[in-house]
Residue frames as a rotation matrix with the C-alpha (Angstrom) as fourth column:
MET 1
0.869 0.467 0.164 69.60
-0.072 0.447 -0.892 79.24
-0.490 0.763 0.422 210.86
GLY 2
0.202 -0.852 -0.484 72.84
-0.979 -0.193 -0.068 77.84
-0.036 0.487 -0.873 209.57
ILE 3
0.763 -0.048 -0.645 74.58
-0.162 0.951 -0.263 74.67
0.626 0.305 0.718 208.69
ASP 4
0.754 -0.527 0.393 76.72
-0.391 0.121 0.912 73.01
-0.528 -0.841 -0.115 211.33
ILE 5
0.686 -0.546 -0.481 80.12
-0.485 0.148 -0.862 72.66
0.541 0.825 -0.163 209.67
LEU 6
-0.207 -0.767 0.608 81.95
-0.978 0.182 -0.103 71.14
-0.031 -0.615 -0.788 212.65
PRO 7
-0.265 0.091 -0.960 82.41
-0.348 0.919 0.184 67.37
0.899 0.383 -0.212 212.40
THR 8
0.776 0.512 0.368 80.87
-0.561 0.293 0.774 65.14
0.288 -0.808 0.514 215.01
GLN 9
0.175 -0.734 0.656 83.11
-0.787 0.296 0.541 62.99
-0.591 -0.611 -0.526 217.22
SER 10
0.391 0.004 0.921 82.53
0.239 0.965 -0.106 59.93
-0.889 0.261 0.376 215.04
GLU 11
0.973 -0.027 0.227 83.34
0.215 -0.229 -0.949 61.88
0.078 0.973 -0.217 211.85
GLU 12
0.596 -0.796 0.107 86.65
-0.803 -0.593 0.065 63.11
0.012 -0.125 -0.992 213.28
THR 13
-0.033 -0.650 0.759 87.93
-0.631 0.603 0.488 59.60
-0.775 -0.463 -0.430 213.99
GLN 14
0.565 0.290 0.772 86.83
0.330 0.779 -0.534 57.92
-0.756 0.557 0.344 210.78
ALA 15
-0.654 -0.752 0.080 89.00
0.301 -0.162 0.940 57.85
-0.694 0.639 0.333 207.69
PRO 16
-0.157 0.622 -0.767 87.47
-0.736 -0.591 -0.329 59.71
-0.658 0.514 0.550 204.78
PRO 17
0.531 0.390 0.752 85.75
0.168 0.822 -0.544 57.46
-0.831 0.415 0.371 202.27
PRO 18
-0.563 -0.748 0.351 87.69
0.504 0.025 0.863 56.88
-0.655 0.663 0.363 199.06
THR 19
0.214 0.603 -0.769 86.72
-0.333 -0.695 -0.637 59.38
-0.918 0.392 0.052 196.41
PRO 20
0.699 0.063 0.712 86.31
0.583 0.526 -0.619 58.45
-0.414 0.848 0.331 192.77
GLY 21
0.708 -0.466 0.530 89.34
0.339 -0.435 -0.834 59.52
0.619 0.771 -0.150 190.76
ARG 22
0.920 -0.391 -0.001 91.45
-0.164 -0.389 0.907 59.98
-0.355 -0.834 -0.422 193.88
THR 23
0.561 -0.776 -0.288 95.06
-0.643 -0.190 -0.742 60.63
0.521 0.601 -0.606 192.95
THR 24
0.888 -0.375 -0.267 97.46
0.453 0.815 0.361 57.83
0.082 -0.441 0.894 193.68
PHE 25
0.503 -0.788 -0.354 100.98
0.007 -0.406 0.914 58.52
-0.864 -0.462 -0.198 194.85
ALA 26
-0.368 -0.660 0.655 102.42
0.660 0.310 0.684 57.36
-0.655 0.684 0.322 191.52
LYS 27
0.266 0.561 0.784 99.90
0.943 -0.322 -0.089 59.44
0.202 0.763 -0.615 189.57
SER 28
0.870 0.030 -0.492 101.00
0.227 -0.910 0.347 62.56
-0.437 -0.413 -0.799 191.49
PHE 29
-0.173 -0.983 -0.070 104.45
0.199 -0.104 0.974 62.16
-0.965 0.154 0.214 189.91
VAL 30
-0.304 0.154 0.940 102.86
0.948 0.148 0.282 62.02
-0.096 0.977 -0.191 186.47
TYR 31
0.745 0.649 0.153 101.05
0.655 -0.755 0.016 65.29
0.126 0.089 -0.988 187.19
ALA 32
0.557 -0.619 -0.553 104.25
0.084 -0.621 0.780 66.86
-0.826 -0.481 -0.294 188.52
PHE 33
-0.490 -0.769 0.410 106.14
0.487 0.148 0.861 65.94
-0.723 0.621 0.303 185.37
GLU 34
0.141 0.634 0.760 103.27
0.979 -0.205 -0.011 67.34
0.149 0.746 -0.650 183.32
GLY 35
0.897 0.172 -0.407 103.84
0.299 -0.915 0.272 70.64
-0.326 -0.366 -0.872 185.13
VAL 36
-0.016 -0.977 -0.214 107.55
0.067 -0.214 0.974 70.58
-0.998 0.001 0.069 184.30
LYS 37
-0.478 -0.118 0.870 106.78
0.819 0.297 0.490 69.74
-0.317 0.947 -0.045 180.67
TYR 38
0.562 0.770 0.300 104.16
0.824 -0.553 -0.123 72.51
0.071 0.317 -0.946 180.44
THR 39
0.731 -0.322 -0.602 106.52
0.045 -0.857 0.513 75.10
-0.681 -0.402 -0.612 181.87
THR 40
-0.347 -0.923 0.166 109.35
0.204 0.098 0.974 74.03
-0.915 0.372 0.154 179.57
ARG 41
-0.331 0.284 0.900 107.11
0.933 0.243 0.266 73.98
-0.143 0.927 -0.345 176.51
THR 42
0.521 0.750 0.406 105.38
0.800 -0.595 0.074 77.32
0.297 0.287 -0.911 177.12
GLN 43
0.928 -0.172 -0.331 107.92
0.053 -0.818 0.573 79.50
-0.369 -0.549 -0.750 178.94
ARG 44
0.719 -0.685 0.120 110.90
0.068 -0.103 -0.992 80.76
0.692 0.721 -0.027 176.93
ASN 45
0.239 -0.657 0.715 112.75
-0.872 -0.469 -0.140 81.77
0.427 -0.590 -0.685 180.09
MET 46
0.645 0.014 0.764 112.47
-0.479 0.787 0.390 78.21
-0.596 -0.617 0.514 181.42
ARG 47
0.911 -0.326 0.254 114.14
0.410 0.636 -0.654 76.93
0.051 0.700 0.713 178.27
VAL 48
0.445 -0.775 0.448 116.90
-0.323 -0.606 -0.727 79.55
0.835 0.179 -0.520 178.68
HIS 49
0.348 -0.283 0.894 117.39
-0.932 0.001 0.363 78.48
-0.103 -0.959 -0.263 182.31
LEU 50
0.826 0.008 0.563 117.63
-0.059 0.996 0.072 74.83
-0.560 -0.093 0.823 181.27
ILE 51
0.779 -0.598 0.190 120.20
0.300 0.088 -0.950 75.58
0.551 0.797 0.248 178.55
LEU 52
0.238 -0.700 0.673 122.28
-0.685 -0.612 -0.395 77.58
0.689 -0.367 -0.625 181.04
ALA 53
0.576 0.015 0.818 121.93
-0.710 0.505 0.491 74.72
-0.405 -0.863 0.301 183.54
VAL 54
0.932 -0.247 0.267 123.31
0.339 0.856 -0.391 72.24
-0.132 0.454 0.881 181.01
LEU 55
0.505 -0.777 0.375 126.19
0.024 -0.421 -0.907 74.61
0.863 0.467 -0.194 180.24
ALA 56
0.313 -0.364 0.877 126.94
-0.908 -0.385 0.165 75.04
0.278 -0.848 -0.451 183.96
VAL 57
0.759 -0.016 0.650 126.98
-0.292 0.885 0.363 71.28
-0.582 -0.465 0.667 184.54
GLY 58
0.854 -0.464 0.233 129.15
0.446 0.426 -0.787 70.81
0.266 0.777 0.571 181.45
ALA 59
0.358 -0.734 0.577 131.56
-0.410 -0.679 -0.609 73.47
0.839 -0.018 -0.544 182.69
GLY 60
0.491 -0.116 0.863 131.64
-0.854 0.133 0.503 71.79
-0.173 -0.984 -0.034 186.08
ILE 61
0.891 -0.168 0.421 132.56
0.202 0.979 -0.037 68.46
-0.406 0.118 0.906 184.50
TRP 62
0.691 -0.633 0.348 135.18
0.347 -0.132 -0.928 70.09
0.634 0.763 0.128 182.26
LEU 63
0.167 -0.626 0.762 136.74
-0.587 -0.684 -0.433 72.02
0.792 -0.376 -0.481 185.14
ARG 64
-0.144 -0.178 -0.974 136.46
0.427 0.876 -0.223 69.04
0.893 -0.448 -0.050 187.51
ILE 65
-0.193 0.159 0.968 134.78
-0.710 -0.704 -0.026 71.01
0.677 -0.693 0.248 190.26
SER 66
-0.964 -0.239 0.118 134.42
-0.243 0.609 -0.755 69.32
0.109 -0.756 -0.645 193.64
PRO 67
-0.496 0.822 -0.280 131.28
0.722 0.570 0.393 67.47
0.482 -0.007 -0.876 194.79
LEU 68
-0.217 0.402 -0.890 130.50
0.750 -0.515 -0.415 70.35
-0.625 -0.757 -0.190 197.16
GLU 69
-0.749 -0.090 -0.656 130.82
-0.265 -0.867 0.421 72.85
-0.607 0.490 0.626 194.32
PHE 70
-0.857 0.501 -0.120 128.52
0.093 0.381 0.920 70.68
0.507 0.777 -0.373 192.19
ALA 71
-0.322 0.762 -0.562 126.03
0.947 0.247 -0.207 70.67
-0.019 -0.599 -0.801 195.06
LEU 72
-0.388 0.128 -0.913 126.08
0.238 -0.943 -0.234 74.47
-0.890 -0.308 0.335 195.11
ILE 73
-0.914 0.033 -0.404 125.59
-0.389 -0.346 0.854 74.61
-0.111 0.938 0.329 191.34
PHE 74
-0.694 0.690 -0.205 122.67
0.477 0.655 0.586 72.15
0.539 0.309 -0.784 191.51
VAL 75
-0.242 0.596 -0.766 121.03
0.844 -0.260 -0.469 74.13
-0.478 -0.760 -0.440 194.33
ALA 76
-0.601 -0.039 -0.798 121.39
-0.175 -0.968 0.179 77.31
-0.780 0.247 0.575 192.29
ILE 77
-0.944 0.244 -0.220 119.94
-0.177 0.189 0.966 75.63
0.278 0.951 -0.135 189.19
MET 78
-0.500 0.796 -0.342 116.97
0.785 0.583 0.210 74.17
0.367 -0.163 -0.916 191.05
ASN 79
-0.387 0.346 -0.855 116.22
0.538 -0.668 -0.514 77.47
-0.749 -0.658 0.073 192.82
VAL 80
-0.762 0.071 -0.644 115.91
-0.468 -0.748 0.471 79.25
-0.448 0.660 0.603 189.48
ILE 81
-0.843 0.451 -0.291 113.81
0.009 0.553 0.833 76.48
0.537 0.700 -0.471 187.92
VAL 82
-0.407 0.712 -0.571 111.45
0.913 0.320 -0.251 76.31
0.004 -0.624 -0.781 190.91
ALA 83
-0.476 0.210 -0.854 111.13
0.170 -0.931 -0.323 80.10
-0.863 -0.299 0.408 190.95
GLU 84
-0.881 0.137 -0.454 110.31
-0.473 -0.306 0.826 80.06
-0.026 0.942 0.335 187.23
MET 85
-0.679 0.667 -0.306 107.63
0.472 0.716 0.514 77.45
0.563 0.204 -0.801 187.83
PHE 86
-0.279 0.583 -0.763 106.06
0.834 -0.247 -0.494 79.48
-0.476 -0.774 -0.417 190.65
ASN 87
-0.707 0.004 -0.707 106.18
-0.251 -0.936 0.246 82.50
-0.661 0.352 0.663 188.35
THR 88
-0.875 0.404 -0.266 104.23
-0.148 0.299 0.943 80.46
0.461 0.864 -0.202 185.79
VAL 89
-0.436 0.728 -0.529 101.71
0.884 0.456 -0.102 79.52
0.167 -0.512 -0.842 188.50
ALA 90
-0.419 0.251 -0.873 101.27
0.394 -0.816 -0.423 83.18
-0.818 -0.521 0.243 189.49
GLU 91
-0.852 0.069 -0.518 100.77
-0.457 -0.581 0.674 84.23
-0.254 0.811 0.526 185.87
ALA 92
-0.762 0.591 -0.265 98.23
0.237 0.635 0.735 81.46
0.603 0.497 -0.624 185.24
CYS 93
-0.352 0.640 -0.682 96.27
0.920 0.103 -0.378 82.29
-0.172 -0.761 -0.626 188.39
VAL 94
-0.530 0.128 -0.838 96.18
0.011 -0.987 -0.158 85.98
-0.848 -0.093 0.522 187.56
ASP 95
-0.887 0.171 -0.428 95.17
-0.454 -0.164 0.876 85.29
0.080 0.972 0.223 183.96
LEU 96
-0.684 0.663 -0.306 92.46
0.610 0.749 0.258 82.94
0.400 -0.010 -0.916 185.22
THR 97
-0.252 0.595 -0.764 90.92
0.843 -0.253 -0.475 85.65
-0.476 -0.763 -0.437 187.39
THR 98
0.435 0.414 -0.800 91.04
0.055 -0.899 -0.435 88.67
-0.899 0.145 -0.414 185.10
HIS 99
0.121 -0.366 0.923 91.54
0.982 0.182 -0.056 89.62
-0.148 0.913 0.381 181.47
GLU 100
0.762 0.157 0.629 91.53
0.279 -0.955 -0.099 93.32
0.585 0.251 -0.771 182.19
PHE 101
-0.339 -0.907 0.249 94.34
0.136 -0.309 -0.941 95.42
0.931 -0.285 0.228 183.65
ASN 102
0.873 0.478 -0.095 94.29
0.155 -0.088 0.984 95.34
0.462 -0.874 -0.150 187.41
PRO 103
0.311 -0.815 0.490 97.02
-0.749 -0.527 -0.401 96.91
0.585 -0.242 -0.774 189.56
LEU 104
0.339 -0.160 0.927 96.97
-0.762 0.532 0.370 93.92
-0.552 -0.831 0.059 191.94
ALA 105
0.931 -0.014 0.366 97.37
0.212 0.835 -0.508 91.52
-0.298 0.550 0.780 189.02
LYS 106
0.655 -0.733 0.185 100.38
-0.162 -0.375 -0.913 93.54
0.738 0.568 -0.365 187.87
ILE 107
0.214 -0.567 0.796 101.87
-0.973 -0.198 0.121 93.39
0.090 -0.800 -0.594 191.37
ALA 108
0.645 0.081 0.760 101.40
-0.325 0.929 0.176 89.61
-0.692 -0.361 0.626 191.54
LYS 109
0.918 -0.293 0.267 103.07
0.381 0.473 -0.794 89.07
0.106 0.831 0.546 188.17
ASP 110
0.520 -0.755 0.400 105.87
-0.390 -0.627 -0.675 91.57
0.760 0.195 -0.620 188.83
VAL 111
0.318 -0.391 0.864 106.70
-0.924 0.074 0.374 90.13
-0.210 -0.918 -0.337 192.26
ALA 112
0.778 -0.015 0.628 106.78
0.037 0.999 -0.022 86.57
-0.627 0.040 0.778 190.90
ALA 113
0.810 -0.519 0.274 109.06
0.327 0.011 -0.945 87.69
0.488 0.855 0.178 188.06
GLY 114
0.436 -0.648 0.625 111.21
-0.735 -0.657 -0.170 89.54
0.520 -0.385 -0.762 190.58
ALA 115
0.595 -0.190 0.781 111.65
-0.533 0.634 0.561 86.33
-0.601 -0.750 0.276 192.56
VAL 116
0.843 -0.305 0.442 112.99
0.514 0.699 -0.497 84.64
-0.158 0.647 0.746 189.42
LEU 117
0.658 -0.600 0.455 115.30
-0.057 -0.642 -0.765 87.57
0.751 0.477 -0.456 188.76
LEU 118
0.431 -0.498 0.752 116.74
-0.899 -0.304 0.314 87.50
0.072 -0.812 -0.579 192.28
ASN 119
0.690 -0.162 0.705 117.22
-0.094 0.946 0.309 83.72
-0.717 -0.280 0.638 192.12
ALA 120
0.826 -0.399 0.398 118.97
0.512 0.238 -0.825 84.07
0.234 0.885 0.401 188.77
ALA 121
0.540 -0.645 0.541 121.24
-0.498 -0.763 -0.413 86.81
0.679 -0.046 -0.733 190.16
LEU 122
0.490 -0.331 0.806 122.10
-0.748 0.315 0.584 84.60
-0.447 -0.889 -0.094 193.13
SER 123
0.816 -0.147 0.560 122.86
0.307 0.930 -0.204 81.74
-0.490 0.338 0.803 190.75
VAL 124
0.731 -0.594 0.336 125.22
0.135 -0.357 -0.925 83.95
0.669 0.721 -0.181 188.76
CYS 125
0.399 -0.584 0.707 127.03
-0.872 -0.480 0.096 84.90
0.283 -0.655 -0.701 191.99
ILE 126
0.591 -0.156 0.791 127.31
-0.355 0.830 0.429 81.24
-0.724 -0.535 0.436 193.01
GLY 127
0.889 -0.233 0.393 128.57
0.456 0.520 -0.723 80.39
-0.035 0.822 0.569 189.53
LEU 128
0.602 -0.697 0.389 131.22
-0.329 -0.661 -0.674 83.10
0.727 0.278 -0.628 189.74
PHE 129
0.355 -0.454 0.817 132.40
-0.918 -0.002 0.398 81.92
-0.179 -0.891 -0.417 193.16
VAL 130
0.625 -0.078 0.777 132.60
-0.034 0.991 0.127 78.33
-0.780 -0.106 0.617 191.94
PHE 131
0.804 -0.193 0.563 133.94
0.586 0.420 -0.693 78.73
-0.102 0.887 0.450 188.41
VAL 132
0.863 -0.470 0.184 136.24
-0.353 -0.824 -0.443 81.77
0.360 0.317 -0.877 188.50
PRO 133
0.348 -0.807 0.478 138.91
-0.734 0.082 0.674 80.19
-0.583 -0.585 -0.563 190.73
HIS 134
0.316 -0.190 0.929 139.00
0.369 0.927 0.064 77.13
-0.874 0.323 0.363 188.45
LEU 135
0.865 0.040 0.500 139.20
0.493 -0.252 -0.833 79.30
0.093 0.967 -0.238 185.34
VAL 136
0.746 -0.648 0.152 141.98
-0.663 -0.745 0.077 81.42
0.063 -0.159 -0.985 186.86
ALA 137
0.204 -0.671 0.713 143.93
-0.399 0.608 0.687 78.27
-0.894 -0.424 -0.144 187.78
LEU 138
0.519 0.042 0.854 143.44
0.640 0.643 -0.421 76.90
-0.567 0.765 0.306 184.27
ALA 139
0.952 -0.173 0.252 144.58
0.053 -0.720 -0.692 80.16
0.301 0.673 -0.676 182.69
HIS 140
0.523 -0.795 0.307 147.60
-0.791 -0.319 0.522 80.26
-0.317 -0.516 -0.796 184.99
HIS 141
0.241 -0.387 0.890 148.45
0.054 0.921 0.386 76.64
-0.969 -0.045 0.243 184.10
LEU 142
0.712 0.116 0.693 148.12
0.667 0.199 -0.718 77.31
-0.221 0.973 0.064 180.36
MET 143
0.919 -0.376 0.119 150.26
-0.319 -0.886 -0.338 80.44
0.232 0.272 -0.934 180.53
HIS 144
0.285 -0.864 0.415 153.11
-0.897 -0.087 0.434 78.71
-0.339 -0.495 -0.800 182.35
HIS 145
-0.312 -0.393 0.865 152.95
-0.194 0.918 0.347 75.21
-0.930 -0.060 -0.363 180.91
GLY 146
0.245 0.705 0.665 151.22
0.372 0.565 -0.736 75.47
-0.895 0.428 -0.124 177.68
C-alpha cells in the first residue's frame, strides 16, 4: 500500500508542463539583485565590507596596481561578499526553524560567521601582499625625490 513515485517511461521523456508563475531567466536576475539589496540593507557587516571594497578599489586605482593585482583584489572582495550572503542565508534559515536556543542553531550561525571571518582574514592578507609593495615604493620615492 503505497504510492508509486517512480516516473513511467513516457513521463521521463516528456518535458515538464509549464507551471504558472514559472521564473524566467531575466526574472531570476531580478530576484538575485533583490537578495543583494536585502543583504546590504539589513546586514551592517555587508555595508562595512562594501565600504572597504570601495576603499580597496580606490587604493588600487591610486597606486596603479596591475590588472593581475586588481583581479586578486576583486576575487578577495567577492569572496567576502558571497560569504556574508551565505551567512545571511544560514541565519535566516535558522531563525525560520526556531525561536528558542538550540545548540545546533548556534553551531550553524557560528560556522557561517566563521566562514565570513576566514574570508575576511584572507582578503586582508591578499590586500597586504598587493598594496604593501606599492606603498613601500611610494614611500621610498617620496623620501628620495619629494
